[in-house]
VOGU-3710 file (C-alpha; in Angstrom, 3 decimals, decimal comma):
1> xxxxxxxxxx> -27,377/64,353/-22,456  -27,308/65,370/-18,806  -26,063/62,555/-16,632  -23,936/62,478/-13,544  -20,700/60,580/-13,751  -21,224/56,955/-12,873  -20,770/53,444/-14,083  -20,800/52,742/-17,798  -23,369/50,358/-19,253  -20,773/47,612/-19,273
11> xxxxxxxxxx> -19,789/48,504/-15,723  -23,349/48,278/-14,451  -23,882/45,015/-16,316  -20,748/43,651/-14,708  -21,866/44,699/-11,256  -25,312/43,168/-11,743  -23,762/39,954/-13,055  -21,335/39,878/-10,164  -24,142/40,319/-7,655  -26,142/37,643/-9,444
21> xxxxxxxxxx> -23,305/35,127/-9,389  -22,512/35,950/-5,788  -26,145/35,407/-4,842  -26,166/32,068/-6,644  -22,985/31,042/-4,875  -24,604/31,895/-1,527  -27,799/29,989/-2,249  -29,040/29,228/1,274  -29,423/25,628/2,295  -31,340/26,477/5,448
31> xxxxxxxxxx> -34,963/27,501/5,749  -35,876/31,046/4,775  -36,938/33,314/7,600  -37,932/36,919/8,157  -38,666/39,329/10,976  -41,810/41,411/10,498  -41,506/44,383/12,822  -44,678/46,437/12,967  -44,790/50,032/14,124  -47,634/52,504/14,564
41> xxxxxxxxxx> -50,461/52,159/12,042  -49,297/48,597/11,381  -46,474/49,545/9,030  -44,279/46,458/8,424  -40,493/46,721/8,611  -39,353/43,432/7,093  -35,846/42,177/7,765  -34,221/39,038/6,414  -30,762/37,718/5,656  -31,437/36,876/2,005
51> xxxxxxxxxx> -33,774/37,561/-0,909  -36,050/34,578/-0,410  -36,463/35,396/3,256  -37,267/39,013/2,422  -39,888/37,885/-0,091  -41,314/35,527/2,531  -41,802/38,437/4,903  -43,319/40,701/2,228  -45,848/38,088/1,102  -46,845/37,185/4,654
61> xxxxxxxxxx> -47,248/40,798/5,751  -49,197/41,705/2,621  -51,557/38,769/3,153  -52,144/39,894/6,734  -53,322/43,276/5,472  -54,695/42,746/1,949  -55,266/39,072/1,196  -58,682/39,557/-0,391  -57,481/42,448/-2,540  -54,583/40,457/-3,952
71> xxxxxxxxxx> -56,679/37,325/-4,448  -59,210/39,320/-6,457  -56,480/40,829/-8,651  -55,013/37,370/-9,238  -58,389/36,205/-10,540  -58,406/39,192/-12,891  -54,924/38,779/-14,372  -55,516/35,043/-14,846  -58,605/35,762/-16,931  -60,949/33,933/-14,561
81> xxxxxxxxxx> -63,545/36,512/-13,595  -66,296/35,106/-15,824  -65,601/31,656/-14,401  -66,139/32,699/-10,801  -68,344/35,795/-10,942  -70,182/35,375/-14,237  -69,727/37,066/-17,636  -72,083/39,971/-17,027  -70,518/41,374/-13,864  -67,731/43,954/-13,885
91> xxxxxxxxxx> -64,298/44,528/-12,423  -63,556/47,346/-9,981  -62,577/49,385/-13,041  -66,091/48,817/-14,475  -64,790/46,547/-17,214  -67,014/43,666/-18,235  -65,698/40,380/-16,804  -65,765/38,512/-20,103  -63,931/41,302/-21,916  -61,375/41,433/-19,105
101> xxxxxxxxxx> -60,849/37,675/-19,293  -60,304/37,665/-23,054  -57,779/40,468/-22,706  -55,772/38,801/-19,954  -55,914/35,388/-21,619  -54,304/37,090/-24,613  -51,803/39,102/-22,547  -50,680/36,467/-20,082  -50,150/33,412/-22,233  -48,008/30,637/-20,736
111> xxxxxxxxxx> -45,289/31,444/-23,278  -45,213/35,161/-22,421  -45,212/34,503/-18,683  -42,452/31,899/-18,969  -40,308/34,250/-21,065  -40,726/37,051/-18,531  -39,794/34,731/-15,659  -36,728/33,464/-17,484  -35,539/37,044/-18,036  -35,513/37,802/-14,299
121> xxxxxxxxxx> -32,325/37,780/-12,247  -31,852/35,058/-9,613  -32,444/37,646/-6,897  -35,817/38,685/-8,327  -36,844/35,063/-8,793  -35,904/34,243/-5,205  -37,809/37,220/-3,852  -40,915/36,330/-5,871  -40,738/32,716/-4,730  -40,416/33,919/-1,157
131> xxxxxxxxxx> -43,386/36,271/-1,579  -45,521/33,387/-2,841  -44,437/31,183/0,061  -45,206/33,924/2,590  -48,678/34,603/1,215  -49,448/30,890/1,078  -48,149/30,366/4,607  -50,543/32,994/5,931  -53,478/31,623/3,902  -52,817/28,109/5,214
141> xxxxxxxxxx> -52,520/29,285/8,820  -55,448/31,695/8,955  -57,628/31,126/5,927  -59,268/33,923/3,985  -61,007/36,829/5,730  -64,781/36,752/5,865  -65,339/38,904/2,788  -63,492/36,514/0,460  -64,058/33,023/1,788  -64,731/31,544/-1,620
151> xxxxxxxxxx> -63,430/29,076/-4,191  -61,570/31,791/-6,096  -59,173/32,337/-3,209  -56,300/29,881/-3,610  -52,575/29,581/-2,922  -50,394/31,622/-5,255  -47,764/30,475/-7,717  -44,888/32,573/-9,023  -46,643/33,015/-12,364  -49,393/35,003/-10,621
161> xxxxxxxxxx> -46,943/37,739/-9,640  -45,533/37,785/-13,170  -49,046/38,293/-14,522  -49,677/41,124/-12,070  -46,447/42,776/-13,209  -47,361/42,420/-16,872  -50,736/44,037/-16,147  -48,905/47,005/-14,617  -46,676/47,296/-17,685  -49,541/47,743/-20,145
171> xxxxxxxxxx> -51,596/50,137/-17,990  -50,267/52,987/-20,121  -50,872/51,229/-23,433  -52,827/48,261/-24,701  -54,374/47,827/-21,254  -56,570/50,809/-22,087  -57,848/49,037/-25,218  -59,161/45,771/-23,758  -62,643/46,355/-25,193  -61,180/47,255/-28,589
181> xxxxxxxxxx> -58,945/44,170/-28,630  -61,621/41,746/-27,477  -64,224/43,250/-29,825  -62,113/43,276/-33,010  -63,467/41,076/-35,791  -63,430/41,161/-39,619  -66,130/43,126/-41,363  -67,887/40,020/-42,655  -67,712/38,100/-39,389  -70,831/37,684/-37,286
191> xxxxxxxxxx> -69,537/35,428/-34,514  -67,369/36,682/-31,711  -67,525/38,635/-28,504  -70,311/41,198/-28,546  -69,469/44,589/-27,059  -72,066/47,296/-26,614  -71,826/51,050/-26,940  -71,870/51,538/-23,172  -68,734/49,414/-22,792  -66,825/51,670/-25,148
201> xxxxxxxxxx> -68,185/54,785/-23,456  -66,829/53,471/-20,161  -63,538/52,583/-21,824  -63,264/56,104/-23,235  -63,991/57,570/-19,811  -61,345/55,325/-18,251  -58,814/56,481/-20,852  -59,595/60,086/-20,018  -59,252/59,325/-16,313  -55,976/57,430/-16,637
211> xxxxxxxxxx> -53,741/60,422/-15,943  -56,171/61,663/-13,282  -56,423/58,388/-11,377  -52,694/57,775/-11,755  -51,404/61,317/-11,800  -48,920/62,742/-9,334  -47,043/65,759/-8,046  -43,362/65,803/-7,188  -40,787/68,361/-6,111  -37,086/67,601/-5,697
221> xxxxxxxxxx> -35,105/70,377/-4,029  -31,343/70,788/-4,285  -28,765/72,307/-1,982  -29,176/75,884/-3,249  -32,782/76,072/-2,066  -33,119/73,582/0,788  -33,076/74,674/4,422  -30,003/72,588/5,296  -28,085/72,312/2,031  -29,129/68,684/1,513
231> xxxxxxxxxx> -31,623/67,292/-0,943  -35,358/67,233/-0,243  -38,164/65,322/-1,934  -41,925/65,727/-1,939  -43,669/62,632/-3,290  -47,412/63,061/-3,860  -48,632/60,306/-6,192  -52,337/60,361/-7,036  -53,218/56,688/-7,354  -56,397/54,651/-6,873
241> xxxxxxxxxx> -57,594/54,041/-3,309  -59,003/50,655/-4,297  -57,975/47,716/-6,467  -54,798/46,641/-8,171  -53,035/50,024/-8,147  -53,461/50,648/-4,393  -50,132/51,355/-2,714  -48,814/49,380/0,260  -46,335/50,884/2,699  -43,352/48,778/3,755
251> xxxxxxxxxx> -39,691/48,868/4,806  -37,290/46,225/3,438  -33,923/45,356/4,950  -31,183/42,834/4,227  -28,426/43,936/6,624  -25,381/45,181/4,777  -27,126/44,977/1,376  -30,486/46,741/1,355  -32,363/49,248/3,492  -35,276/50,916/1,692
261> xxxxxxxxxx> -38,681/52,221/2,763  -41,660/53,396/0,768  -44,687/52,166/-1,124  -45,279/49,271/-3,501  -48,119/48,145/-5,743  -49,935/44,840/-5,060  -47,879/41,762/-5,823  -44,626/43,647/-6,428  -41,790/42,605/-4,090  -39,917/45,908/-4,487
271> xxxxxxxxxx> -40,440/49,511/-3,378  -41,780/51,659/-6,230  -41,635/55,058/-4,516  -39,440/55,588/-1,493  -36,058/56,351/0,030  -32,952/54,720/1,401  -29,932/55,943/3,311  -28,765/58,299/0,563  -31,498/58,824/-2,056  -35,227/59,531/-2,201
281> xxxxxxxxxx> -37,274/59,219/-5,374  -40,797/59,292/-6,702  -42,679/58,963/-9,988  -45,247/60,974/-11,930  -47,274/59,731/-14,892  -45,638/61,149/-18,020  -47,096/62,503/-21,256  -44,838/60,407/-23,482  -46,425/57,918/-25,854  -45,908/54,287/-24,949
291> xxxxxxxxxx> -47,738/52,822/-27,914  -48,593/53,753/-31,463  -51,399/52,635/-33,716  -50,816/51,383/-37,245  -53,415/51,936/-39,934  -53,461/48,748/-41,992  -54,411/48,779/-45,653  -56,364/45,575/-46,207  -56,176/43,261/-49,168  -59,245/44,086/-51,299
301> xxxxxxxxxx> -59,840/40,359/-51,734  -59,755/39,449/-48,036  -60,241/41,705/-45,005  -58,176/39,272/-42,924  -55,096/40,098/-44,973  -53,159/43,367/-45,088  -50,775/44,912/-47,574  -47,184/45,601/-46,536  -44,728/46,955/-49,087  -47,055/45,748/-51,822
311> xxxxxxxxxx> -47,330/42,171/-50,518  -50,464/40,592/-49,075  -49,898/39,142/-45,589  -52,379/37,158/-43,525  -53,283/38,441/-40,092  -52,223/36,085/-37,338  -55,164/34,431/-35,631  -54,569/33,607/-31,972  -57,263/31,541/-30,252  -57,869/32,326/-26,597
321> xxxxxxxxxx> -60,158/30,388/-24,316  -61,934/31,504/-21,174  -64,224/29,631/-18,837  -67,666/31,152/-18,373  -70,077/30,490/-15,544  -73,579/29,625/-16,760  -76,885/30,586/-15,100  -77,208/27,058/-13,678  -73,744/27,256/-12,122  -71,997/25,052/-14,657
331> xxxxxxxxxx> -68,929/26,258/-16,522  -68,472/26,273/-20,291  -65,429/27,086/-22,385  -65,661/30,081/-24,709  -63,240/30,406/-27,601  -62,318/33,750/-29,103  -59,887/34,794/-31,821  -57,525/37,741/-31,440  -56,150/39,020/-34,737  -52,694/40,571/-35,068
341> xxxxxxxxxx> -50,455/42,080/-37,701  -46,691/42,220/-37,351  -47,211/45,531/-35,554  -49,455/44,108/-32,834  -53,062/43,105/-32,089  -55,897/44,489/-34,178  -58,112/46,831/-32,163  -61,548/47,974/-33,207  -63,258/50,988/-31,664  -66,574/51,875/-33,334
351> xxxxxxxxxx> -66,456/55,310/-34,863  -62,771/55,784/-34,022  -60,849/52,716/-35,148  -63,117/50,823/-37,499  -62,288/47,509/-39,145  -64,040/47,603/-42,498  -63,216/46,108/-45,897  -60,449/48,666/-46,521  -58,669/49,388/-43,254  -57,995/48,051/-39,791
361> xxxxxxxxxx> -55,795/49,225/-36,917  -53,035/47,460/-35,009  -51,610/48,629/-31,702  -47,954/48,246/-30,778  -47,201/48,653/-27,067  -43,546/49,243/-26,221  -43,918/47,855/-22,716  -44,855/44,393/-23,973  -41,114/43,982/-24,500  -40,166/45,404/-21,097
371> xxxxxxxxxx> -39,026/42,488/-18,935  -36,670/44,766/-16,977  -39,213/46,560/-14,807  -38,679/44,601/-11,579  -34,911/44,673/-11,960  -35,207/48,428/-12,470  -36,838/49,068/-9,127  -34,588/46,481/-7,499  -31,559/48,506/-8,644  -33,126/51,819/-7,603
381> xxxxxxxxxx> -33,886/50,442/-4,150  -30,162/49,719/-3,682  -28,767/52,909/-5,239  -26,240/54,498/-2,884  -26,127/57,838/-4,715  -28,091/59,875/-7,198  -25,508/58,968/-9,828  -26,060/55,254/-9,186  -29,840/55,648/-9,410  -29,534/57,597/-12,661
391> xxxxxxxxxx> -27,086/55,112/-14,139  -29,393/52,196/-13,359  -32,272/53,879/-15,196  -30,035/54,729/-18,149  -28,771/51,176/-18,354  -31,872/49,112/-17,706  -34,550/51,431/-19,138  -37,179/49,542/-17,213  -39,444/52,414/-16,105  -42,768/51,755/-17,888
401> xxxxxxxxxx> -44,836/54,964/-18,168  -43,719/57,410/-15,510  -41,141/60,122/-14,903  -38,654/59,850/-12,050  -37,730/62,705/-9,700  -35,077/62,245/-7,039  -32,908/64,031/-4,494  -29,936/62,872/-2,439  -28,005/63,600/0,722  -25,425/65,588/-1,250
411> xxxxxxxxxx> -27,938/68,256/-2,215  -28,629/67,264/-5,822  -32,030/67,068/-7,516  -32,844/65,212/-10,705  -35,675/64,842/-13,209  -35,739/61,968/-15,720  -38,353/61,297/-18,369  -36,629/57,974/-19,064  -39,546/55,638/-19,616  -40,099/53,125/-22,416
421> xxxxxxxxxx> -40,981/55,252/-25,472  -41,398/54,113/-29,111  -38,499/55,303/-31,267  -40,458/57,491/-33,656  -38,592/60,648/-34,600  -40,222/63,919/-35,585  -39,113/63,227/-39,164  -40,737/59,797/-39,137  -43,928/61,284/-37,735  -44,008/63,768/-40,587
431> xxxxxxxxxx> -43,412/60,982/-43,093  -45,618/58,253/-41,638  -48,350/59,640/-39,394  -51,905/60,516/-40,304  -52,158/64,267/-39,646  -55,909/63,996/-39,139  -55,292/61,983/-35,975  -53,200/64,747/-34,402  -50,719/64,000/-31,649  -53,108/62,818/-28,969
441> xxxxxxxxxx> -52,969/59,308/-30,423  -50,194/58,529/-32,891  -51,385/56,672/-36,020  -48,663/55,461/-38,395  -48,894/54,014/-41,883  -49,018/50,234/-41,596  -48,609/49,632/-45,325  -44,903/50,509/-45,302  -42,244/48,717/-43,287  -40,288/51,991/-43,359
451> xxxxxxxxxx> -42,820/53,281/-40,825  -41,855/50,692/-38,214  -40,169/52,012/-35,091  -36,480/52,758/-35,495  -33,945/50,521/-33,774  -31,124/52,145/-31,824  -28,432/49,666/-30,750  -27,762/51,803/-27,677  -31,279/51,247/-26,351  -32,012/48,478/-23,860
461> xxxxxxxxxx> -34,827/47,200/-26,088  -35,326/47,148/-29,840  -37,690/49,863/-31,046  -37,419/52,315/-28,134  -35,439/55,520/-27,742  -32,014/55,254/-26,141  -31,827/56,903/-22,729  -29,630/59,781/-23,890  -32,339/60,851/-26,346  -34,886/61,439/-23,588
471> xxxxxxxxxx> -35,450/64,509/-21,353  -33,536/64,772/-18,096  -32,366/67,620/-15,935  -30,032/67,787/-12,935  -30,270/70,910/-10,764  -29,125/72,249/-7,434  -32,183/74,483/-7,006  -35,239/72,356/-7,828  -37,141/70,302/-10,363  -40,884/69,688/-10,254
481> xxxxxxxxxx> -43,505/67,791/-12,213  -47,288/67,539/-12,204  -48,151/65,384/-15,247  -47,344/67,909/-17,953  -44,690/67,447/-20,613  -41,037/67,778/-19,673  -40,924/71,365/-20,959  -41,273/73,380/-17,733  -39,713/71,097/-15,125  -37,708/74,190/-14,196
491> xxxxxxxxxx> -38,443/77,412/-16,139  -34,789/78,426/-15,881  -33,835/75,442/-18,053  -36,685/74,547/-20,469  -36,445/71,074/-22,005  -37,201/71,469/-25,710  -36,596/69,935/-29,115  -37,742/66,363/-28,552  -39,864/64,194/-30,797  -43,551/64,854/-30,031
501> xxxxxxxxxx> -43,778/61,186/-29,089  -41,496/62,002/-26,143  -42,429/65,527/-25,065  -44,065/68,619/-26,506  -42,938/72,134/-25,661  -44,609/75,522/-25,972  -47,992/74,098/-24,996  -50,185/75,159/-22,104  -49,372/73,888/-18,628  -51,909/72,241/-16,391
511> xxxxxxxxxx> -53,087/74,264/-13,395  -51,292/72,025/-10,856  -47,952/72,685/-12,538  -48,657/76,421/-12,657  -49,568/76,364/-8,973  -46,375/74,506/-8,064  -44,133/76,813/-10,052  -45,868/79,878/-8,653  -45,488/78,570/-5,098  -41,816/77,668/-5,595
521> xxxxxxxxxx> -41,063/81,047/-7,164  -42,746/82,797/-4,234  -40,124/81,170/-2,016  -37,175/82,528/-4,022  -36,090/84,786/-1,175  -36,016/82,043/1,459  -34,924/78,472/1,974  -37,467/75,736/1,333  -38,451/73,774/4,444  -40,441/70,634/5,137
531> xxxxxxxxxx> -43,356/72,843/6,182  -43,305/74,589/2,792  -43,552/71,273/0,942  -46,269/69,999/3,256  -48,294/73,187/2,808  -48,106/72,843/-0,986  -50,319/69,780/-0,605  -52,229/70,413/2,600  -53,077/74,087/2,004  -55,588/72,889/-0,586
541> xxxxxxxxxx> -55,400/76,163/-2,472  -57,677/76,177/-5,525  -55,340/77,682/-8,108  -58,028/78,384/-10,706  -59,971/80,419/-8,177  -57,288/83,068/-8,409  -57,647/83,054/-12,196  -61,436/83,079/-12,445  -63,031/84,430/-9,274  -62,554/88,156/-10,027
551> xxxxxxxxxx> -64,541/87,745/-13,231  -67,132/85,495/-11,591  -67,712/88,023/-8,824  -67,946/90,844/-11,350  -70,587/88,854/-13,232  -72,445/88,354/-9,960  -72,283/92,050/-9,143  -73,319/93,481/-12,499  -74,805/90,931/-14,887  -77,378/88,717/-13,190
561> xxxxxxxxxx> -80,305/90,635/-14,685  -83,632/88,858/-14,393  -81,934/85,909/-12,647  -80,809/88,012/-9,689  -83,149/86,421/-7,164  -82,380/82,884/-8,346  -78,612/83,356/-8,399  -78,005/85,578/-5,382  -77,524/82,633/-2,965  -74,915/81,132/-5,317
571> xxxxxxxxxx> -73,100/84,435/-5,655  -73,180/84,965/-1,903  -71,592/81,549/-1,351  -68,906/82,246/-3,954  -68,031/85,546/-2,283  -67,854/83,904/1,142  -65,792/80,922/-0,050  -62,160/80,908/1,125  -60,907/79,661/-2,288  -59,554/76,464/-0,772
581> xxxxxxxxxx> -60,685/72,830/-0,655  -60,445/72,367/3,110  -62,950/70,463/5,204  -64,460/73,723/6,433  -64,542/75,404/3,019  -68,048/76,543/2,187  -70,544/75,439/-0,422  -69,060/78,015/-2,778  -66,479/75,348/-3,618  -69,222/73,006/-4,848
591> xxxxxxxxxx> -70,595/75,772/-7,053  -67,111/76,609/-8,352  -66,514/72,956/-9,282  -69,808/72,870/-11,162  -69,160/76,144/-12,971  -65,677/75,148/-14,129  -66,967/71,789/-15,355  -69,547/73,557/-17,530  -67,178/76,263/-18,738  -64,602/73,718/-19,861
601> xxxxxxxxxx> -67,024/72,836/-22,639  -66,682/76,358/-24,078  -63,693/76,660/-26,411  -61,317/79,520/-25,669  -63,355/80,898/-22,782  -60,267/82,553/-21,309  -60,072/86,334/-21,215  -56,318/86,125/-21,910  -55,352/83,254/-24,214  -52,335/81,027/-23,737
611> xxxxxxxxxx> -49,078/82,661/-24,764  -46,040/80,334/-25,128  -43,842/83,265/-24,122  -45,685/83,466/-20,781  -46,553/79,873/-19,875  -46,745/80,503/-16,123  -49,325/83,295/-16,289  -51,503/82,343/-19,262  -54,243/81,528/-19,950  -56,159/83,479/-17,295
621> xxxxxxxxxx> -59,432/85,235/-16,617  -62,897/84,508/-17,937  -64,156/86,287/-21,068  -67,498/87,352/-19,570  -67,750/90,152/-22,151  -68,336/87,525/-24,843  -71,986/86,621/-25,247  -71,368/82,885/-25,624  -69,307/82,765/-22,422  -71,787/84,921/-20,499
631> xxxxxxxxxx> -74,710/82,772/-21,631  -72,872/79,567/-20,757  -71,931/80,950/-17,348  -75,520/81,970/-16,590  -76,775/78,526/-17,581  -74,070/76,884/-15,463  -75,007/79,005/-12,460  -78,680/78,079/-12,740  -77,817/74,398/-13,148  -75,476/74,459/-10,154
641> xxxxxxxxxx> -78,106/76,137/-7,984  -80,569/73,400/-8,862  -78,038/70,608/-8,285  -76,856/71,934/-4,920  -80,446/72,261/-3,733  -81,189/68,714/-4,897  -78,224/67,458/-2,854  -79,663/69,109/0,230  -76,710/71,458/0,672  -77,236/74,837/2,250
651> xxxxxxxxxx> -75,318/78,007/2,996  -73,952/76,340/6,141  -72,741/73,181/4,372  -69,016/72,510/4,270  -66,773/70,549/1,890  -66,170/67,956/4,600  -69,902/67,173/4,457  -69,570/66,280/0,777  -66,237/64,553/0,042  -65,606/61,462/2,143
661> xxxxxxxxxx> -63,942/58,092/2,433  -66,601/55,991/4,120  -67,526/58,273/7,006  -64,206/60,146/7,124  -64,258/63,650/5,604  -61,491/64,189/3,039  -59,964/67,507/1,988  -58,576/68,240/-1,474  -60,514/68,255/-4,713  -60,550/67,949/-8,509
671> xxxxxxxxxx> -57,136/68,376/-10,102  -58,743/70,255/-12,994  -59,091/73,199/-10,603  -55,375/73,269/-9,908  -55,766/71,683/-6,476  -52,386/70,108/-5,768  -54,011/67,696/-3,324  -56,003/66,159/-6,156  -58,970/63,889/-5,446  -61,197/61,924/-7,810
681> xxxxxxxxxx> -64,634/60,967/-6,520  -67,814/59,165/-7,527  -71,330/60,117/-6,375  -73,006/58,056/-3,668  -76,685/57,379/-3,147  -76,701/59,633/-0,076  -75,513/62,638/-2,079  -71,939/62,513/-0,819  -68,927/61,900/-3,042  -66,694/58,909/-2,301
691> xxxxxxxxxx> -62,972/59,268/-2,945  -61,717/56,591/-5,345  -58,351/58,055/-6,272  -56,035/60,898/-5,360  -53,248/61,677/-2,911  -52,197/58,240/-1,772  -48,730/57,659/-0,327  -47,422/61,069/0,693  -43,782/61,352/1,770  -41,429/64,257/2,458
701> xxxxxxxxxx> -37,808/63,187/2,826  -34,827/65,244/3,929  -31,317/64,186/4,903  -28,850/65,077/7,641  -25,692/63,538/9,089  -27,783/60,689/10,508  -29,349/59,758/7,180  -32,918/60,217/5,921  -35,482/62,094/7,975  -38,902/61,277/6,584
711> xxxxxxxxxx> -42,511/62,119/7,262  -45,508/60,730/5,474  -48,960/59,219/5,458  -50,774/56,527/3,479  -54,032/58,373/2,922  -56,298/55,319/2,550  -54,479/53,338/5,313  -52,555/50,088/5,153  -55,260/47,431/5,093  -58,179/46,954/2,703
721> xxxxxxxxxx> -59,811/44,563/5,178  -62,694/46,471/6,839  -62,224/44,400/9,994  -58,616/45,514/10,426  -57,744/48,227/12,931  -55,465/49,572/10,205  -58,255/50,019/7,640  -58,964/53,690/8,440  -56,406/54,850/11,017  -54,099/56,718/8,621
731> xxxxxxxxxx> -57,141/58,033/6,759  -58,089/59,905/9,904  -54,535/61,240/10,209  -54,718/62,451/6,608  -58,123/64,026/7,237  -56,524/65,992/10,071  -53,756/67,218/7,714  -51,057/65,469/9,688  -47,944/63,635/8,627  -46,295/61,045/10,845
741> xxxxxxxxxx> -42,599/60,305/11,293  -41,456/57,325/9,230  -39,180/55,276/11,517  -36,172/54,070/9,552  -33,321/53,077/11,865  -33,495/50,099/14,204  -33,520/52,473/17,166  -36,447/54,454/15,740  -38,368/51,278/14,908  -37,878/49,656/18,307
751> xxxxxxxxxx> -38,709/52,895/20,132  -42,110/53,115/18,447  -44,878/52,797/21,072  -46,732/50,230/18,944  -43,634/48,138/18,141  -44,192/44,409/17,840  -42,116/41,627/16,318  -43,163/38,483/14,486  -40,653/35,969/13,165  -41,718/33,593/10,416
761> xx> -39,873/30,664/8,871  -40,476/28,432/5,923
//
């Protein structure tokens, strides 16, 4: 185990208890109040004297900027979409409303919500209560904005924020199986929720996109490589630009207790990614497993019973009820049964996880038992050193499905893959897993209790790995991560030997990780500066272009044959392309995107295959000498030529004409190409591509004798209200490849040219 010296588990527990008791003893008798100090681009710096007051300011400020967004998410997590919008409409994530409602009615039962609330510290409870009061105060004073003046917009209660938090927890697990949970029914049953093939196709696509829509890059630099001998952090999370995972920028202060700035997800009264006086941290979606499936052997006499250690056990039947709007506007109650084994809910995915008369599948999600997530970020927000931050994560183990990278003012950098991971050893996998399923989705034998997750008394939760069994690495040069396994966080110190449930080594790296490591190694002879970290993102280098373009251009020069006339314009654009994804990059980028998408369907199309001994330089090249690859490439070129013509693009078209947010051109591009500034888009009717996810809250933090020096940008801007002047202002800054100073001290805040103060009381 690599861990800096810090408080023991008992010591941290004692500190947290002491803070809790002290907070209870200081329970304010006066009204809560908060100062909301806004700076340029509307960023709120919220200051209060206690937790409830701080929550009051957060909720009020968030309602000013994103009331409709939060109200819509509250409808979702309460399972009320079919009631208000009808059963046949869809969520922003393209999930059917009725399916969504059944899932959240199952997830957020009154008992589960009450248990989560009871597990929270007094400070968290006070901050949530303040948040609710602040949101409600704004709603009462100003009403809902024009786009959501409807019956579904109502005052919040504390349980709403708990439900939002529980939705976040299962994003990396059972939340991806809502259709499979809602659609599960015994083989002989005819009644129940009907799910069509298209719904499961969308669900499969959403599963594939999970790490893309919620991916991230991060680099933490230590004293040996930084320009001033202090720590540096690049945070580049790739999160959705719309909906319930859209970041909000804020600065939280309780004088003498808390001073933290960064970004938070909707409804969360803590900073998820950010910095304080001494430490900066960020997260990247990990490759660890956060759930396992169990293959149940059913009782031959009854497909609603399963065999465990030779005994027949009845599946639990949990009724859930949702209200459904009828065509005439009336509302009817729909009842649905969710089946569960002792391992978790039964999920049924046609063709993948079938429930027949012999077998069914249960899903166990480790994060359903994680009631520590808010306390985790609360502790990280207050960490006064890298050791304190690391100790809090070791002790609480509340990080749900992401890695943590951090740097501090003492010049240390740290990587931790300390999320909530099922305790399934390599030996247990060999003994209990179905080898046909591979390691992409772990399927264990549900007929033997010996295949249940192991329990380690050192872990913060039964059934998960203890923190010292998970990958972590402290360095004084650098650590980096771009959604691969923990293996190559720093090639000088490979992290190997973990259960495949945690991390796999000696497997190919994604192109973003290879780009990052190549860029960092190219700087070996010089100190790393803020400009270097900014250029890693804003250069928009297409890493795969360096791997594939020589072969593509050779094919263009020598192998077009009878298609020469048809393909010459494409080849000309490829040759002229600057191999970047900048606004002024030519149409060759569009062709390159199309070609790579087609070639990814060809197995082993690389000229040089992956070699575990050379993970940073393999695979590479395109095997154009192979007939199947050459034929596929020719077909892809012809298809791309047709598609580009259909879109109305010409030799003078530029990437900024294609990829947009509204009317604002956006640089960056698909992460599959190794573009660090990753962007996910959807096609629009006008032929453009609208950004829906990608670089979101970008921050670069350094430290000096005066504390943190930070620059950043919230790429999609602060407000989701189209009428707000802060709906697109930072988007334009991002489009121009600029970062802005992040004012942190009182002097910096009050010197801002757009400074304004609002004091609210309850």
